[in-house]
MDAnalysis code that builds the backbone (N, CA, C; Angstrom):
import MDAnalysis as mda
import numpy as np

u = mda.Universe.empty(249, n_residues=83, atom_resindex=np.repeat(np.arange(83), 3), trajectory=True)
u.add_TopologyAttr("name", ["N", "CA", "C"] * 83)
u.add_TopologyAttr("resid", np.arange(1, 84))
u.add_TopologyAttr("resname", ["MET", "ALA", "ASP", "ILE", "THR", "PHE", "TYR", "GLU", "LEU", "PRO", "GLY", "CYS", "PRO", "PHE", "CYS", "ALA", "LYS", "VAL", "ARG", "THR", "LYS", "LEU", "ASP", "ASP", "LEU", "ASP", "LEU", "GLU", "TYR", "ASP", "THR", "ILE", "GLU", "VAL", "PRO", "ARG", "SER", "HIS", "GLY", "GLU", "ARG", "THR", "GLN", "VAL", "GLU", "GLU", "VAL", "SER", "GLY", "GLN", "THR", "GLY", "VAL", "PRO", "VAL", "ILE", "SER", "ASP", "GLU", "ALA", "HIS", "ASP", "VAL", "GLU", "GLY", "MET", "ALA", "GLU", "SER", "ASP", "ASP", "ILE", "VAL", "GLU", "TYR", "LEU", "GLU", "GLU", "THR", "TYR", "GLY", "GLY", "ALA"])
u.atoms.positions = np.array([
    [-26.530, -52.595, 24.283],
    [-26.762, -53.012, 22.907],
    [-25.421, -53.168, 22.182],
    [-25.270, -54.265, 21.479],
    [-24.028, -54.569, 20.775],
    [-23.920, -53.759, 19.485],
    [-22.698, -53.570, 19.005],
    [-22.475, -52.873, 17.739],
    [-22.934, -53.708, 16.552],
    [-22.832, -55.033, 16.667],
    [-23.184, -55.918, 15.560],
    [-24.619, -56.411, 15.728],
    [-25.388, -56.309, 14.643],
    [-26.734, -56.869, 14.595],
    [-26.732, -57.945, 13.525],
    [-27.227, -59.110, 13.889],
    [-27.218, -60.289, 13.032],
    [-28.659, -60.682, 12.726],
    [-29.027, -60.639, 11.449],
    [-30.357, -61.038, 11.001],
    [-30.266, -62.467, 10.505],
    [-31.095, -63.338, 11.068],
    [-31.007, -64.758, 10.722],
    [-32.365, -65.422, 10.710],
    [-32.383, -66.611, 10.121],
    [-33.542, -67.489, 10.132],
    [-33.092, -68.794, 10.776],
    [-33.701, -69.196, 11.899],
    [-33.304, -70.452, 12.546],
    [-33.385, -71.615, 11.563],
    [-32.358, -72.447, 11.590],
    [-32.304, -73.597, 10.705],
    [-31.609, -73.327, 9.378],
    [-31.267, -72.082, 9.115],
    [-30.586, -71.702, 7.876],
    [-29.100, -72.052, 7.997],
    [-28.571, -72.910, 7.119],
    [-27.166, -73.304, 7.237],
    [-26.190, -72.148, 7.006],
    [-26.553, -71.200, 6.165],
    [-25.683, -70.048, 5.921],
    [-25.641, -69.142, 7.150],
    [-26.787, -69.028, 7.823],
    [-26.845, -68.251, 9.067],
    [-26.011, -68.930, 10.149],
    [-26.082, -70.265, 10.207],
    [-25.316, -71.013, 11.203],
    [-23.818, -70.788, 11.010],
    [-23.388, -70.702, 9.763],
    [-21.977, -70.453, 9.456],
    [-21.532, -69.110, 10.031],
    [-22.370, -68.091, 9.864],
    [-22.041, -66.758, 10.382],
    [-22.078, -66.760, 11.908],
    [-23.099, -67.394, 12.486],
    [-23.210, -67.462, 13.944],
    [-21.973, -68.146, 14.548],
    [-21.520, -69.213, 13.909],
    [-20.326, -69.916, 14.390],
    [-19.118, -68.991, 14.394],
    [-18.943, -68.201, 13.338],
    [-17.802, -67.279, 13.275],
    [-17.928, -66.203, 14.344],
    [-19.118, -65.653, 14.525],
    [-19.338, -64.646, 15.576],
    [-18.966, -65.220, 16.941],
    [-19.400, -66.451, 17.193],
    [-19.129, -67.094, 18.481],
    [-17.651, -67.455, 18.626],
    [-17.030, -67.946, 17.539],
    [-15.611, -68.297, 17.583],
    [-14.746, -67.083, 17.914],
    [-15.163, -65.930, 17.412],
    [-14.417, -64.694, 17.678],
    [-14.830, -64.037, 18.994],
    [-15.776, -64.677, 19.704],
    [-16.266, -64.197, 20.995],
    [-16.787, -62.761, 20.895],
    [-17.554, -62.500, 19.828],
    [-18.103, -61.162, 19.611],
    [-19.479, -61.041, 20.246],
    [-19.759, -59.865, 20.752],
    [-21.083, -59.562, 21.285],
    [-21.938, -59.073, 20.124],
    [-23.140, -59.616, 20.007],
    [-24.025, -59.216, 18.911],
    [-25.478, -59.406, 19.318],
    [-26.334, -58.634, 18.669],
    [-27.772, -58.777, 18.848],
    [-28.308, -59.586, 17.677],
    [-29.269, -60.444, 17.952],
    [-29.855, -61.283, 16.911],
    [-31.290, -60.864, 16.648],
    [-31.626, -60.760, 15.376],
    [-33.007, -60.525, 14.964],
    [-33.402, -61.690, 14.073],
    [-34.389, -62.463, 14.530],
    [-34.882, -63.580, 13.737],
    [-35.922, -63.051, 12.757],
    [-35.704, -63.334, 11.470],
    [-36.618, -62.867, 10.439],
    [-37.730, -63.891, 10.234],
    [-38.880, -63.452, 9.741],
    [-39.967, -64.392, 9.446],
    [-39.588, -65.339, 8.302],
    [-40.220, -66.511, 8.252],
    [-39.975, -67.460, 7.155],
    [-40.370, -66.868, 5.813],
    [-41.467, -66.159, 5.777],
    [-41.973, -65.590, 4.530],
    [-41.128, -64.380, 4.103],
    [-40.582, -64.451, 2.891],
    [-39.782, -63.326, 2.391],
    [-40.601, -62.040, 2.349],
    [-41.888, -62.150, 2.094],
    [-42.760, -60.987, 2.024],
    [-42.905, -60.243, 3.340],
    [-42.605, -60.937, 4.442],
    [-42.727, -60.328, 5.767],
    [-41.387, -59.857, 6.331],
    [-40.334, -59.952, 5.558],
    [-38.992, -59.591, 6.040],
    [-38.676, -58.121, 5.778],
    [-39.573, -57.273, 6.179],
    [-39.407, -55.843, 5.901],
    [-38.217, -55.248, 6.655],
    [-37.968, -55.718, 7.854],
    [-36.892, -55.141, 8.667],
    [-35.523, -55.381, 8.025],
    [-35.264, -56.604, 7.582],
    [-33.969, -56.895, 6.949],
    [-33.895, -56.246, 5.570],
    [-35.015, -56.114, 4.889],
    [-35.024, -55.459, 3.574],
    [-34.676, -53.975, 3.702],
    [-35.163, -53.327, 4.759],
    [-34.842, -51.917, 4.990],
    [-33.342, -51.721, 5.212],
    [-32.699, -52.670, 5.853],
    [-31.275, -52.574, 6.174],
    [-30.397, -52.930, 4.979],
    [-30.796, -53.968, 4.231],
    [-29.902, -54.518, 3.211],
    [-30.387, -54.359, 1.771],
    [-31.646, -53.985, 1.600],
    [-32.181, -53.869, 0.251],
    [-32.627, -55.191, -0.349],
    [-32.556, -56.260, 0.424],
    [-33.001, -57.584, -0.037],
    [-33.562, -58.363, 1.144],
    [-34.213, -59.490, 0.857],
    [-34.884, -60.230, 1.932],
    [-34.154, -61.499, 2.343],
    [-33.041, -61.798, 1.714],
    [-32.278, -62.995, 2.084],
    [-31.495, -62.787, 3.369],
    [-31.186, -63.886, 4.020],
    [-30.346, -63.868, 5.211],
    [-29.250, -64.902, 5.016],
    [-28.137, -64.786, 5.698],
    [-27.836, -63.869, 6.797],
    [-27.458, -62.478, 6.302],
    [-27.641, -61.526, 7.219],
    [-27.235, -60.134, 7.013],
    [-26.683, -59.641, 8.342],
    [-25.619, -58.837, 8.289],
    [-25.143, -58.181, 9.509],
    [-25.007, -56.688, 9.267],
    [-25.098, -55.960, 10.353],
    [-24.740, -54.548, 10.407],
    [-23.744, -54.410, 11.544],
    [-22.761, -53.544, 11.350],
    [-21.728, -53.325, 12.363],
    [-21.530, -51.817, 12.507],
    [-22.191, -51.255, 13.496],
    [-22.144, -49.802, 13.705],
    [-20.727, -49.305, 13.966],
    [-19.893, -50.097, 14.609],
    [-18.541, -49.668, 14.952],
    [-17.687, -49.423, 13.709],
    [-18.057, -50.054, 12.587],
    [-17.264, -49.923, 11.365],
    [-18.101, -49.436, 10.177],
    [-19.233, -48.815, 10.464],
    [-20.109, -48.253, 9.431],
    [-20.491, -49.265, 8.350],
    [-20.737, -50.487, 8.759],
    [-21.199, -51.525, 7.835],
    [-22.687, -51.707, 8.075],
    [-23.469, -51.529, 7.019],
    [-24.909, -51.692, 7.166],
    [-25.438, -52.603, 6.080],
    [-26.033, -53.692, 6.499],
    [-26.713, -54.580, 5.561],
    [-25.804, -55.447, 4.728],
    [-24.696, -55.945, 5.292],
    [-23.822, -56.852, 4.546],
    [-24.486, -58.221, 4.461],
    [-24.581, -58.729, 3.228],
    [-25.197, -60.036, 3.003],
    [-24.140, -61.024, 2.514],
    [-24.565, -62.250, 2.251],
    [-23.712, -63.341, 1.768],
    [-22.803, -63.860, 2.880],
    [-23.050, -65.085, 3.286],
    [-22.339, -65.663, 4.436],
    [-20.824, -65.658, 4.262],
    [-20.323, -65.992, 3.069],
    [-18.872, -66.006, 2.864],
    [-18.270, -64.613, 3.035],
    [-18.958, -63.598, 2.512],
    [-18.486, -62.216, 2.652],
    [-18.493, -61.782, 4.115],
    [-19.543, -62.165, 4.833],
    [-19.653, -61.787, 6.244],
    [-18.539, -62.448, 7.058],
    [-18.329, -63.753, 6.849],
    [-17.294, -64.476, 7.591],
    [-15.923, -63.861, 7.302],
    [-15.652, -63.557, 6.045],
    [-14.374, -62.939, 5.680],
    [-14.217, -61.572, 6.343],
    [-15.279, -60.765, 6.337],
    [-15.250, -59.450, 6.983],
    [-14.968, -59.591, 8.478],
    [-15.679, -60.507, 9.140],
    [-15.499, -60.694, 10.578],
    [-14.071, -61.124, 10.907],
    [-13.540, -62.044, 10.121],
    [-12.177, -62.528, 10.348],
    [-11.168, -61.403, 10.151],
    [-11.333, -60.632, 9.071],
    [-10.391, -59.532, 8.789],
    [-10.496, -58.417, 9.823],
    [-11.717, -58.150, 10.288],
    [-11.935, -57.016, 11.190],
    [-11.674, -57.383, 12.642],
    [-12.063, -58.584, 13.051],
    [-12.011, -58.948, 14.464],
    [-11.089, -60.130, 14.754],
    [-10.508, -60.732, 13.736],
    [-9.689, -61.926, 13.931],
    [-8.400, -61.671, 14.683],
    [-7.856, -60.471, 14.557],
    [-6.674, -60.077, 15.315],
    [-5.410, -60.854, 14.994],
    [-5.409, -61.497, 13.855],
    [-4.233, -62.323, 13.513],
    [-3.066, -61.505, 13.026],
])
């Protein structure tokens, strides 16, 4: 099981942005696809306190329920970019 868990909705452009960054950095991650209905997104709501996606959790760095694609991409670059 990977340290990073990525909550996404297929077809979501913001999720695609995060997935691209995860893949560009060659990171191992687990994906959880959330239901289309916000009312059924209990799993991501428990982690992040909201039903929007994308959301990531990163056990290796005690990050739980980070939302907002720009924030996630910036976090991934700063944490794993190695520049």
